[in-house]
N, C-alpha and C positions, 0 to 999 in steps of 0.2 A: 574322105572328107575334103572339102574345098579349102584352098589357101585363103587366109584371112589377111587384111591389112595389118601392118605392124603398128600397134598402138600400146606401148608398154603401160601396164596398169600396176603390176607388182614387180618390184626389182629387189632381188635377194642377192646379197654379196658376202662371201667369206664366212658362211655358216660352218662352224666346227664345234665338236663336242668331245671333250676328253674326260674319261673316267679314270680312277686310280690305276687300273691295270690294262686300260685299252683306250685307243682313240677311235671312237665309233663313227665319227664324221669329220671329214677334212676338207675345209675350204670350198664348200658347195656354193656356187653362184647360179642363179636361175632368173630368167625374165619371163613373166607370164603376161600375155596380151589380153586386152579387152575382147570378149567374145570367143576366146580360145579355150578349147578343151585339151589339156596337156597331161599326158600320162607320166607317172613316176613309177619306174619298175626296177626290179633287182631281186636277187635271191634273199631269203631270210638272212638277216645279219649284214645286209649290204649298207644299212644306214637309213633306210626309208623311215622307219618308226622313230628313230632318234631325231631326224630332221623335223618330222611332223610334231613331235613333242616340244621341240625348241620353238617352232613357229607358232604353236598354239599357246605357249606360255607355261606349259607344265614343267619344262626344264629351261634353264638359262644357257644360251650358247656361249662358247668361249669368247673372251674379249676380242674385238676386231670385226665382229659381224655387223652388217648394216641391213636395214629394211626400209624401202620406200613404197608407199601405197598411194596411188594416184598422184605421184610427184611429191608427196609429203613425207619427210623423214620421220620414222617412228623410233622413239627412244627404246633401246633394249637394255636389260630384259624387262618384260612386263609380266603380270600375273595372268593366269588362264582366264580369269573373270574379265580381264580387260581386252581380250582378243576381239570380241564382237565390236567393241567401241572403235577398234582400228579397221573395221570392215572385214574381218576374217571370220569365216564360218566353217565349222568342222562337224562332219558326220562320220561316226565310226561304225565298225562292222556290226556291233550289237544293237545299234540305233538308240538304245536307252529309252525305249518307249514303255510306259507303264500301262499294262493291259487293262487294269481295272478303272482307268480314267478315260474320259471322253477325248475326242480329237482336240477340241479347243482347250481342254485342261492340260493335255500334254504340250500343246504349243505354248500355253501360258507358263509352263514350268521353266521355259527359257527366258521369256521377255517380262514375265510378271503379270499378275491379274489386273484387269481394269477395275479400280475401286473408287467409290464415292461415298463419303460419310461412313466409312468403315464397312461398307457392304460391296460385294462383288457385283459389277454391272454385267450380268450374263449376256444381255442383248449386245452390248458393245464388244464383249469378249467373242461372241459368235461372229460379229462383223469383222473383227481383226483376223480371225481364223479363215473366214471365207475369202477375204482379200488376198491373203498370202497363198492360200491354196489355188485361187484363180490364177495367180501369177505363174504357178507351176502347171497350169492346164488341168487341174483336178478339182474344179468346183463341183464335181459329182460326189465328192466326199463330204458328208454332212458333219458339221462341227459337233453335233450331239451324239455321234456314233461312238460306241465303246471301242477302244483301240483293239481289244481282243477279237472284235468282229471283222477287222480289216484284213485284206489280202496282204501277203508279205511286201509286195511292191508299194502298196498304199501306206504301210507302216514306215517304209523308207522315205516316202514323200513327206509324211508328217514330221519325220526327224529333220528333213531339210527345211520344211516350213518353220519349225521351231527355231532353227538357227537363223533363218532369214528374219524372223520376227524379232529375235534378240538384237540383230544388227540394225533393225528398223530400215530406214531408207539408205543407210550407209554401207550396205554389203558390197564388197568389191571382189572377194575371193571366196569360192566354195571348195573346201578340201574334202574329198570323198575317199575314205580309207577302207578298201575292200568292201564296198557297199553291196556287192552282188554275191558274196560268198554263200549265203543261205537261200538264194533265189533260184527257182527254176527258170528255164530259158524264156518262156512267155512273160514271166514277171519282170525279167531283165529288160525286155523290150519296152514295157510300160514305164519303167524307171528312166530308161534312156530318153524317152520322149520328154520327160520333165527336165532332165539335165540339158537337153538341146535347147529347150525354151529359155532357160536361164542364160545360156551362152548367147543366144540371139538377143537377149535383153541387155547384153553388155557385160555380164560377169565374166571373170576368169575362173576356170574350173581346173583344179588339180585332182587327177583321178588315179588312184592306186589300185592295181589289180594284178593277179597272177595269170589271168585268163587272156591269152594272146588274141583270141578272136574278138574279145571285147575292145581291146586296144586298137585293133585295125578297124573295127566297125565304128567306134565312137570318137577317137581323138584326132587332133590335127598334128600335134607334136608329141614326141616321147623323149624323156630324159632317163638315162640308165645310170644306176649306181652299182658299184662293185667294191666290196671291202672298204666301205666308207668314203669312196672317192667317185667323182663324176666321170663316167666313161665318155659321155657326149650327149648332145641334144640333136635330134634328127626330125625331119618331116616324116610323119608316119607313112605317108603314101610312097615315100622313096625307099622304104625298107621292105625286105622280104621276111617271112617268118623265120627262115633259117638264119638270116643276118641278125635279127633281133635276139634270137636265142643265143647265138654265138657271142654277142656283146654282153648279154646278161651273165652267162656262166663263164666267160673268159676262155672258152675253147670251142672248137667246132663240134656241134652235134648235128651230124648229117641228117638225123631225124630225131624228133622228140620222143618217138615211140620205137620200141624194138621191132625187128622184123618178126612178124607172126609166122612161126613155122607151121607148115601144114601138119595137122594132127595125124599121128599114126594110130592105127586100130590097136588099142591096148585092153579092150574089154570094159564092160560097164562097172562103175565103182559106186555111184550114188543113185538111189532110187527114192523119189519122193512121191507118195501116193495120197491124194485127197487131203493134204495137210491143211488144217484149219486152226485159226487162232481167234483173236478178237476182231482183227480186220481181215486177215487172210482167209479165203474161203475155197476149199476143195482144190488146192493147187497140186497138180501132178506133173512131174517131169523126170527125166533121167540124165545123168552126166557120166561120160566115160572117163577112164583113168587118163590123166594128163591133159584133160580138156579145160579150157578157160571159158567160163560162161558169164555173161553180163546180165544184170538185173536192172532193167530200165523202168521208170515210172515216176510220177509226181510225188511230192511230199504227201503222205497219207494214203498212198497206193498200197501199202503193205510190204514194200520192198525191204525195209530194215527188219520188220517183224518176221518176215520169212526166214532171215538168217538166224534170228534169235530162237525161233521155233526149232530149227534144225540143231542148233548148238545146245539147247537146254536152258537158255537164259529166260525163257518164257514158257509157261505151261501150255500144252497143246489142248485144243478142244476136240480134236479128232485127227484121223489120218495116221500115216506111218512113214518111217524112214528106214531104208536099208543101206548099209555100207558093206561092200564086198559080199552082198547076199545075206548079211546078218542083221537082225533087227537092232536099231539104235533108238533107244527111248530115254535119253538123258533127262533127269529131273532137275538138274542144276549143271552149271558150266563144268564143274569138276568131272561129272559123268561124261560129258561130251569130250573132254580132253582125253580121258582114259579110252574112249572109243575111237580115237584118231581124228578128232575134229579140233581145229583151232580157229579163233576169231579175232580179227583186228577191228575194234569197234569204232564208231564214227567220232565220238568225243574222246580223243586220246588221253587227255590228262585227267578226266573224271572217271572214265571207264577202263582205259587201257594201261594206265601207269599211275605211279605215286610220285608226284612232283617233289615231295620233300625227302625222298630217298635218293641214293646215288643211282647212276645209270647201271652200275654193276649189280646192285641189289635188285633193280627192276629186271634186268636181262636174265638173271639166273633164277628168278622167283619160281617159274613153273617147273624148273629142273633141279631145284636145290637139293633134292634127295640124292642126286648123283655124287654130291660132294661130302656126304656124311660118312664117316668111318669110325666105328667103335665109339659112337656117341659124341664125336667131335666133327666140327665143320672144317674141311680142308680149304682154308681161305686162299692159299697160294694157288691151288689147282683151279679153284673157282675164278680167281682173278686172271689166270693165264688164259682160260677159255673165253672169258669176256673180252680180253684184249684181242684174241683171234677173231671173234665175231665183229668187234669194232672195226678192225682192218678189213675184214671180208665185206662188210656192208658200208664201208667208207663213212663211218660215224665220226663227225668232227666237232670239237677237238677230241682226239683219242685219249680222254681222261676218265678212267673208270670211276674215280671218286668224286667226280663233278655231279652236283644235284641234277636230277632229271629235268626239273623245271627250268634250269638255266640253259638248256640246249634249245636251238632253233626248232621250229615246227617240223621241218624236214628231217632233221637228225633225231628228234623224238620218235617220229614215225618209223624211221629205219630201225631204231633200237627196238621198238615194239614188234615190228615185223620179224626182226632177227630172233627175239626171244621165243616167238611162237614157232618159227621154223625149226628152232633147236629141239622142239618136242617131236619132230619128224612126223607131222600129221599126214593123214591120207587126204583130208579135205580141209582146205584153207578158205575161210569166209572173210571177206574184206568189205567193210562198210565205209564208203567214201575214203579210200586209202590215200588219195593225194590231195584231199581238201586242205587248203591253206598252206601247202608246201611249195617250195621254190621249184623252178623248172629243172635244175640239175637233179634234185632229189626225186622229182616226179619221174624223170627218165630212168633213174637208177632203180626205183621201186618197181616200175613196170618191167624193166629188163630182168630183175630178180624173179618176178612171177613167171615170166616166160622161160627163164633158165630152169626153174624148178619143175615146170610142166614138162619140158623136153628131157631134162636129165634124170629127174626122180619119178616122173609120172604123177606128180602132185596135181590134184584137181582143185581148181579155184572157182569160187563164185564171187563176183565183184558187183557191188551196188555203187552206182555213181550218178550224180546229177549231171555230169558232163557226158552227153551222149557221143560226142566226138571221141572221147577216150574209149568208150565201150566199142565203138565201131573199129577202132584201131587195134585194140589189144585182146579182143575176145573172139573165139571161134564161132560162138553163137550168142544171141541176145534174146532173153525172155522179157516180154513186156507185161507189166502188171498195171491194172487199172481197177480202182474200187475194190481191191483185195483179191481180184481174180486174174488168172493168167489168160491174157487175151491173144497173145501171138508168140511165135518162136521164129526169129529171123536168122537166116544164114545166107551166105553167098552174096549175090547182087542185091538181095532185099535188105541186107543189114546196113542201112543207111541212117544218117541222123534224121533226115526228113521223115522217113518211114517210122522211126521210133517216136518222133514228136507227134505225127498224125495219130498213131495208135494210143499214145499216152493221154492225149487231150480230147479224143473223141468223147462227146457226151459230158465233158467237164462243165461247159457253160450251163447246160440244162440242170446239172447237179447243183 
């Protein structure tokens, strides 16, 4: 990104937030310039979310904080409903789009409907929607289109349009909190075009993301938080990826990814033959013992369904699976577990854990039978093993009685991974294993997968939207498109560009 003239638009000084048992944010000061795209990064628990909640009015910062917008002092604290009036626009990861409403109705949910004599003026409402969408370079989106019919990037644009409409002509700052978490790469590019247009229009943009490539591609500056404190603000172009990772985690990570050990010949473990489901059609492949295989594809390609069919979480319409030469036909996940299959699902708190139970209860759930003796649960033995796992997988804080929902995303994911590895599976299925986790946890998770492949001969299948991850951590990558296996990539062919080409061929026509 090019260097911009320094024109302070948003001046934030001394933002702190103290909770009864923790100081989550300490003295954050930040200047955001007109036309600048500024990244805010840090591991989960670093203070990013706390800062955004304080800035948006959902939480009050500690006394002593100050905020100036376009040179005007803003009185703190204010309510969330008042943020737009101060020129502050916020778009969060889930977008908050109502799929059963039209584009213009979704936009009106923020700014209010145009009404005359008690009736909605739909023509005027459409004009408002068209005007704000044109500002984002998306006048191709019809105001009358149902939101459910929009591409993911278009839904993100509508969420931004709603925020801009709420602030009317007074928008000064757009805060984007993990807006690309659920977007495939091509959709990210479309969203970035809209963001750049707003920056060129003079807005300040605060962009929160765990994806390093996006930070280097999009932003002018980056501010790093760690343990609630500001590490520093840097010109993005002056940083290397290694330097940025080091600042974020507070230690040197010579590489974000573990060294991929060349696979030893250990024999075939998994055979999938003509596997068919609702979306998946006639998929056939084999995997060797100790091999790490990636599954690449767009949303709707059948990549997640493929894992569910193998695991027994979804009924098969046809085909077969062999593990160690023996038929595996699980009718439910419990059957899959007994047959040596474990799965870490994409939605960790809805499908992979119970947030209202302790981390100890979650981690010992699949193996609880080990701790029953003579009709009694050996709590001390269970707790001791959980503590061992928490230390082995670096789950922080190491508090077994802490509710699962109170851990950061990265620590939740490590706990879920640990509980399934404790079952000693032959095949480990991982659906978006590092989605929404911090860089340190991401590195630890991939290092664990590599260690298990090399040490135990555990076979892993990894579904990920991040093709760079698949390139770095997998021996092979299978590409799905339209429910069918279209390619198997190894060696020099296993590149991000090749995966993208194969995943997107024919998508425009579809």
